[in-house]
C-alpha positions as CSV (number, residue, x, y, z in Angstrom):
1,X,27.3,133.4,100.9
2,X,28.4,129.9,101.8
3,X,28.4,127.6,98.8
4,X,29.4,124.1,98.0
5,X,29.5,122.6,94.5
6,X,30.0,118.9,93.7
7,X,31.3,117.6,90.5
8,X,32.8,114.5,89.1
9,X,29.8,112.1,88.9
10,X,28.8,110.1,85.9
11,X,28.0,106.7,84.6
12,X,30.6,104.0,85.1
13,X,30.7,100.2,84.8
14,X,31.1,98.1,87.9
15,X,34.7,97.8,89.1
16,X,35.4,101.4,87.6
17,X,36.5,104.5,89.4
18,X,35.4,108.1,89.8
19,X,36.7,111.0,91.7
20,X,34.3,113.5,93.2
21,X,35.1,117.0,94.0
22,X,33.5,119.4,96.5
23,X,34.5,123.1,95.9
24,X,33.8,125.7,98.5
25,X,33.2,129.4,98.1
26,X,32.3,132.1,100.4
27,X,34.2,130.6,103.4
28,X,37.5,128.9,104.0
29,X,37.5,125.1,104.6
30,X,40.2,125.5,107.3
31,X,37.5,125.6,109.9
32,X,35.1,123.1,108.6
33,X,34.6,119.5,108.8
34,X,33.3,118.0,105.4
35,X,31.1,115.1,105.0
36,X,30.1,113.1,101.9
37,X,26.6,111.7,101.8
38,X,24.5,109.7,99.3
39,X,20.9,109.0,98.6
40,X,19.4,106.5,96.3
41,X,15.8,106.5,95.2
42,X,13.5,105.0,98.0
43,X,16.4,104.9,100.5
44,X,17.3,107.2,103.4
45,X,20.4,109.5,103.1
46,X,23.5,107.9,104.5
47,X,26.8,109.2,105.4
48,X,29.6,107.9,103.4
49,X,32.8,109.6,104.7
50,X,33.8,112.5,106.9
51,X,37.0,114.4,107.2
52,X,37.8,117.0,110.0
53,X,38.9,120.5,109.2
54,X,42.6,119.7,109.2
55,X,42.4,116.1,108.2
56,X,43.1,114.6,111.6
57,X,40.2,112.3,111.7
58,X,38.6,110.4,108.9
59,X,35.6,108.1,108.9
60,X,34.0,105.8,106.4
61,X,30.8,103.8,106.4
62,X,31.6,100.1,106.5
63,X,30.4,99.4,103.0
64,X,32.9,101.7,101.4
65,X,36.1,100.9,103.5
66,X,38.9,99.9,101.4
67,X,37.4,101.3,98.2
68,X,36.8,105.0,98.8
69,X,39.3,107.6,100.0
70,X,38.5,111.0,101.2
71,X,41.0,113.8,101.1
72,X,41.2,117.6,101.3
73,X,43.3,120.3,99.9
74,X,42.5,123.4,102.0
75,X,44.7,125.6,99.8
76,X,42.4,124.8,97.0
77,X,39.3,125.0,99.2
78,X,38.3,121.5,98.0
79,X,37.5,118.2,99.3
80,X,37.7,114.9,97.2
81,X,36.1,111.5,97.3
82,X,38.1,108.9,95.3
83,X,35.8,105.9,94.5
84,X,37.4,102.7,93.3
85,X,36.0,99.3,92.7
86,X,32.5,100.8,92.2
87,X,29.5,98.6,92.7
88,X,25.9,99.0,91.5
89,X,24.9,99.5,95.1
90,X,26.9,102.8,95.0
91,X,24.6,104.4,92.7
92,X,23.1,107.5,94.2
93,X,23.2,111.2,94.3
94,X,26.3,112.2,96.2
95,X,26.3,115.4,98.3
96,X,29.0,117.1,100.3
97,X,28.2,119.1,103.4
98,X,30.1,121.4,105.8
99,X,30.0,121.4,109.6
100,X,31.7,124.1,111.6
101,X,34.6,122.8,113.7
102,X,36.8,119.9,113.9
103,X,34.7,116.9,114.7
104,X,33.0,114.2,112.7
105,X,29.5,113.2,114.1
106,X,28.8,109.8,115.0
107,X,25.5,109.8,113.3
108,X,25.5,109.3,109.5
109,X,22.2,111.3,109.0
110,X,24.0,114.6,108.3
111,X,21.5,116.5,110.3
112,X,24.2,118.5,112.0
113,X,25.7,119.8,108.8
114,X,24.2,123.2,107.7
115,X,25.6,123.8,104.3
116,X,25.1,121.4,101.4
117,X,25.8,121.2,97.8
118,X,23.5,120.5,95.0
119,X,24.6,116.9,94.5
120,X,26.2,114.9,91.7
121,X,24.8,111.7,90.2
122,X,26.8,108.5,90.3
123,X,25.4,105.6,88.4
124,X,27.2,102.2,88.3
125,X,25.8,99.9,85.7
126,X,27.0,97.6,82.9
C-alpha cells in the first residue's frame, strides 16, 4: 500500500531550525509530486511548499520564502523540508502528501493530493 511517514518535528526556540523528512513506501517518488502542508489549531490547512516529481518546479507560500527549503532524493524515496529562522507562527502539525504526476497545483488546500502522512508536530516557543 502507499504510505508516507513524516519525521523530524519537535520543540524549538524562535530562530532555530528543524529538518522534516517524508519517507515513502509502497511506491516510487519518481512519478509523484510532493507537497508539505501544515495546520494549526483553529486554522485551515495551508500549503507550505511543493516540489514536482523530478524537482523541476518548486513553490512556497509567501510566509516561508527565504526561510524554508524543500528538496527531494528520489534514490532514497524521501522528501525534505529544511526550516530555518523559525517563528512562533510556524507552530503547526506538518504533513506531507503525494500527487501523481509532475505539477504543483495552484491551490494550497491540498485537496488534489490523495496520499497523506500522519503528520509531525512542530512547536516554536521560547
